[in-house]
C-alpha positions, 0 to 999 in steps of 0.5 A, a space after each residue: 500499500 502507498 504511504 499517504 505523505 508519499 501519495 500528497 506529495 505525487 500529486 502535488 508534484 504531478 499538479 504543481 510542476 506540469 504548470 510551472 513548466 508551462 509558466 516557463 514556456 510562456 515566460 520563454 514565448 511572451 517574454 511577461 511573466 504575468 499570463 493574464 495580465 494582457 499586453 497593451 500594445 495589441 500588436 503584443 497580443 496574438 503572441 501573447 494569447 499563444 504563449 498563454 494557450 501553449 503553457 495551459 496546454 502543457 500544464 494539462 496535459 502532462 498533470 493529466 493522469 493516464 490511468 487506462 494504461 498499464 503504469 510500464 508502458 512508457 511508450 503509450 503514455 507518451 502516444 497518448 499525451 501526444 495525442 491530447 496535446 495535438 487535440 488541445 494546441 489546434 484550436 489554439 493555434 486556429 484562433 492564433 492564426 486568426 486573432 493574428 490576422 485580425 489584429 494586423 488588419 486593425 493595425 494597417 487600416 487605422 495606423 496610430 
């Protein structure tokens, strides 16, 4: 049987570490520390949106428990998490592309 302290530590590490990695990826892409503060410069918002989406997706997918696959089947776990990552990233990439085009069009029509 598992020790309750080990279960708590594993639960915290399994949840906090993936979102910390997602935040680091956000910082690398968006070049800002606070993910929920929208940039005031309109031209930086699509990049911020993409970074936020990728960071949250990384956190969600890495912290997602996959109980239908045996512990020893590492390749199966990696394959399932990769599929989920692709499924979660697709709407974000489409939204980023649409948002970027919309912002670019707004900037070219109304230069300030």
